[in-house]
C-alpha positions in Angstrom: 30.8 109.6 64.1 32.9 112.8 64.4 33.3 114.8 67.2 32.1 117.3 68.7 35.4 119.7 68.9 35.5 119.1 64.7 36.3 122.6 62.6 33.2 123.0 61.5 32.8 124.8 57.5 31.6 129.3 58.0 28.5 130.4 57.9 29.8 134.1 58.0 29.2 133.6 54.3 25.7 132.9 54.5 24.2 134.9 57.6 25.8 138.1 56.0 23.9 137.6 52.9 20.7 136.9 54.7 20.9 139.3 57.4 21.6 141.8 55.7 19.3 141.3 52.9 16.0 140.3 54.8 17.3 143.6 57.5 17.1 146.1 54.2 14.1 144.9 53.5 12.2 144.4 56.3 13.9 147.8 57.5 12.1 149.4 54.8 8.1 148.0 54.5 8.7 148.4 58.4 9.0 152.3 58.0 7.6 152.7 55.4 4.0 151.1 56.7 4.4 151.8 60.7 5.5 155.2 60.2 1.7 155.9 57.7 -0.1 153.7 60.5 1.2 156.5 62.7 0.1 159.6 61.0 -3.2 158.0 60.7 -3.4 156.5 63.4 -2.1 160.6 65.5 -4.1 162.5 62.9 -7.4 161.0 64.6 -6.4 160.5 68.1 -9.8 162.7 68.9 -11.6 159.6 67.5 -9.3 157.4 70.2 -10.4 154.2 71.5 -9.4 150.6 73.4 -8.4 150.0 70.3 -6.8 152.6 68.9 -4.3 153.3 71.7 -3.2 150.2 70.9 -2.4 150.4 67.5 -0.5 153.3 67.9 2.0 151.7 70.9 2.3 148.3 68.3 2.9 150.9 65.3 5.5 153.2 67.9 7.3 149.5 69.4 8.5 148.6 65.4 9.6 152.0 64.9 11.9 151.6 68.3 13.5 148.7 66.5 13.2 149.5 62.5 15.3 152.2 63.7 18.1 149.9 64.6 18.1 147.6 61.9 20.4 149.8 59.6 22.8 149.9 62.2 22.3 145.3 61.6 23.1 146.3 57.9 25.9 147.4 58.8 27.9 145.2 59.9 27.4 142.1 57.6 27.9 144.1 54.6 31.1 145.0 56.4 31.5 140.9 57.5 31.2 141.3 60.2 33.1 143.8 61.2 31.4 146.2 64.0 32.6 150.5 64.3 29.5 152.1 65.5 30.5 151.3 70.0 30.0 149.4 72.5 26.3 151.5 73.2 24.1 151.5 69.7 25.5 147.5 70.0 24.3 147.2 73.3 20.5 149.6 72.5 20.0 147.8 69.1 20.5 144.6 70.5 17.7 145.4 73.3 15.4 147.4 71.2 14.5 144.1 68.4 13.7 142.1 72.0 12.3 144.1 73.3 9.3 144.7 70.7 9.2 141.1 69.9 7.9 140.7 73.5 5.7 144.5 73.4 4.3 143.4 69.7 3.0 139.6 71.1 1.7 141.9 74.4 -0.2 144.2 72.7 -1.1 142.0 70.1 -3.3 139.9 72.8 -4.2 142.4 74.3 -5.8 143.2 71.3 -7.5 139.9 71.4 -8.5 140.6 74.7 -10.5 143.9 73.7 -12.4 142.4 70.4 -13.4 139.1 72.5 -14.6 141.3 74.9 -16.4 144.0 72.6 -17.8 141.1 70.9 -18.9 137.9 73.1 -19.3 140.4 76.1 -20.7 143.9 74.6 -22.7 145.2 77.1 -19.5 144.5 80.2 -17.6 145.8 77.4 -18.2 149.0 78.1 -17.5 149.3 81.8 -14.4 147.0 81.9 -12.6 148.2 78.4 -12.1 152.1 78.6 -9.1 154.1 77.0 -7.7 155.1 80.7 -7.6 150.9 80.9 -5.9 150.5 78.0 -3.6 153.0 78.9 -2.2 151.5 82.1 -2.0 148.0 80.0 0.6 149.6 77.6 2.6 151.2 80.2 2.9 148.1 81.9 3.2 146.1 79.1 6.3 148.7 77.8 7.9 148.5 81.8 7.1 144.6 81.8 9.0 143.9 78.0 11.8 146.8 78.5 12.9 144.7 82.3 12.7 141.3 81.0 14.3 142.1 78.4 17.1 143.3 80.4 19.6 141.1 80.3 20.7 141.8 76.6 22.0 145.6 77.8 24.2 142.5 79.6 26.2 141.9 76.6 27.8 144.8 73.9 30.8 144.8 71.7 33.7 141.7 72.2 37.3 141.8 70.5 38.4 138.6 68.4 41.3 138.4 68.2 42.1 135.7 66.1 40.5 138.2 63.0 41.8 140.8 64.8 37.9 143.0 64.7 35.8 144.0 67.0 32.3 141.9 66.8 28.2 142.4 67.9 25.3 140.4 67.1 27.7 137.5 67.8 26.6 134.1 70.4 27.6 134.3 73.3 30.0 131.2 74.8 27.6 128.5 76.0 29.6 126.4 78.5 28.7 124.2 81.0 27.1 126.4 84.2 26.1 129.7 81.9 24.6 126.9 78.9 22.1 125.9 82.0 21.8 129.5 82.6 20.0 130.1 79.7 18.3 128.1 79.1 16.1 128.1 82.5 16.4 131.5 80.7 14.9 130.5 78.0 12.1 128.0 79.1 11.2 130.5 81.2 10.4 133.3 78.3 9.6 130.5 76.2 6.2 130.0 78.4 6.0 133.9 80.1 6.1 135.0 76.7 5.3 133.2 74.2 3.2 130.0 75.3 0.6 132.5 77.0 0.1 135.3 75.0 -0.9 132.0 71.9 -2.8 130.1 74.5 -5.1 133.3 75.3 -4.8 134.8 71.5 -6.9 130.7 71.0 -9.1 130.8 73.6 -10.2 134.1 72.7 -10.5 133.8 68.8 -12.0 130.4 69.6 -15.5 132.3 72.1 -15.5 134.8 69.6 -16.0 132.0 66.5 -18.5 131.0 68.2 -21.1 133.5 69.5 -20.7 134.5 65.7 -21.4 131.8 64.3 -24.4 131.3 67.0 -25.8 135.3 65.9 -27.8 135.9 63.4 -26.0 138.7 62.2 -28.6 141.4 60.0 -27.4 144.2 61.0 -24.2 145.8 58.7 -22.7 147.1 61.9 -23.0 143.9 63.4 -21.6 142.5 59.8 -18.4 144.5 59.7 -17.3 143.9 63.3 -17.7 140.1 62.5 -15.5 140.5 58.9 -13.2 142.3 61.7 -13.1 140.3 64.1 -12.0 137.7 61.0 -9.5 139.4 59.3 -7.9 139.9 62.9 -8.0 136.0 64.0 -6.1 136.3 60.2 -3.1 138.1 60.7 -2.8 138.0 64.2 -2.1 133.9 63.5 -0.1 134.4 60.4 2.3 137.1 63.0 2.2 134.1 65.6 3.3 131.7 62.9 4.8 133.2 60.8 7.8 134.9 62.9 6.9 134.1 66.8 6.3 131.0 66.9 9.5 129.7 64.8 11.4 131.5 66.5 11.1 130.6 69.9 10.6 126.4 69.4 14.1 127.2 66.8 15.4 128.7 70.1 14.6 126.2 72.5 15.9 123.3 70.3 19.0 125.3 69.5 19.5 125.2 73.3 19.6 122.2 74.0 21.4 120.9 71.1 25.0 122.5 71.8 24.7 120.4 75.6 24.9 117.9 73.3 28.8 115.7 72.6 27.9 113.6 70.2 26.9 116.1 67.1 28.2 116.1 63.5 28.7 119.2 61.4 26.2 118.6 59.0 24.1 118.9 61.9 26.3 122.2 63.1 26.0 124.6 60.1 21.8 123.5 59.6 21.7 124.2 63.0 23.3 127.2 63.0 21.6 129.0 59.6 18.0 128.2 61.2 18.7 130.5 63.4 19.2 133.0 60.7 16.3 132.6 59.2 14.1 132.1 62.9 16.0 135.5 64.0 15.0 137.5 60.6 11.4 135.9 60.4 11.3 137.3 63.7 12.9 140.5 63.0 9.5 140.9 59.8 6.5 141.0 62.7 7.6 145.0 61.9 6.2 144.1 58.6 3.2 142.2 59.5 1.5 144.6 61.9 0.4 147.1 59.5 -1.5 144.6 57.8 -3.7 144.3 61.3 -4.5 147.9 61.6 -5.4 148.4 57.9 -7.9 145.4 57.7 -8.7 145.1 61.4 -8.7 148.1 63.2 -11.7 150.1 64.5 -12.1 152.9 61.8 -8.6 152.5 60.2 -9.4 153.2 57.0 -12.5 155.5 58.0 -9.2 157.8 59.6 -7.1 157.1 56.0 -9.7 158.8 53.9 -10.5 160.9 56.6 -6.7 162.1 56.6 -7.6 162.4 52.8 -10.7 164.7 52.7 -8.3 166.7 54.7 -5.5 166.6 52.9 -7.7 167.3 49.8 -9.0 170.4 51.2 -6.3 172.1 52.9 -4.2 171.9 49.4 -7.8 174.0 47.8 -8.1 175.9 50.0 -4.4 177.5 48.8 -5.2 178.2 46.1 -7.8 181.4 46.6 -11.1 182.4 44.6 -11.4 185.0 42.3 -12.8 188.2 43.9 -16.6 187.7 42.6 -19.1 191.5 41.4 -22.4 191.7 42.9 -23.4 191.6 39.1 -21.6 188.1 38.8 -23.0 186.8 42.8 -26.4 185.8 41.1 -25.0 184.6 38.3 -22.9 181.8 39.8 -24.7 181.2 43.4 -24.8 178.2 42.8 -21.1 177.5 42.2 -20.0 178.4 45.6 -23.2 176.5 47.3 -21.3 173.1 45.8 
């Protein structure tokens, strides 16, 4: 059995390749998807609903996160050399985790909203309003920002061995500091993942049970049921692909660091799993546009409305040829069309 102090092979090449590639793809897909979604949502803001408010805030959260990812790409393309200063190092780490937990809570709020609309439609009209949705969004932003503030405490560091400035590197974990990290992780695991996920599962169980017990005859009811099913699929896909692997791996990794009997192969495998699961966690920004398109209330109708508006504005720029009095009667049917 190899000792815990054995010098293990570096995974820097693996880390640099995976992070630079995955963050580049996430930046492209997340910026285009969420940017386009915000354009549609803001252009149709007069038709605002509570679900609409949550979608806007979720897209804003994703865009804030995606805008910091090019700094990470640059860092890993440069083989772990940081030149952008301490402030950008802190803020880019901070916004990644603010987005992570904002996404979880906004999805939870959207799930509760859809649950109330389907299971308690009468009570939903009194409980769920646009102003209350805005208040919930403010609370989510404040809670996520404050609870992630610990990531602002660690910035860039100077590595004397390589004579380079580092960022996004894991902190030194030993003794009391490791126990503190484990405690913080358990709190974040319960409050930031397990409880929201349980709420979402309860909401979806209630939605499915209600839909199965109803005879959905009207087209409006059928459309509402279809949106609910699509939302369940997208949210569960995001949780199982992005949020769950990251939280499970982070918990296992911190427990792994406390052990003294680990081998090099185990440590290398654990370090590589950190890279993969953090990339998947950041990829939640790419899944959210699917939520807007497939399950958003009227999102596709808003998109069609935006297309008609753009088409009308483009055709109005072409001025029609003046029509004489004698031609007016002959072309009356053209003018009416």
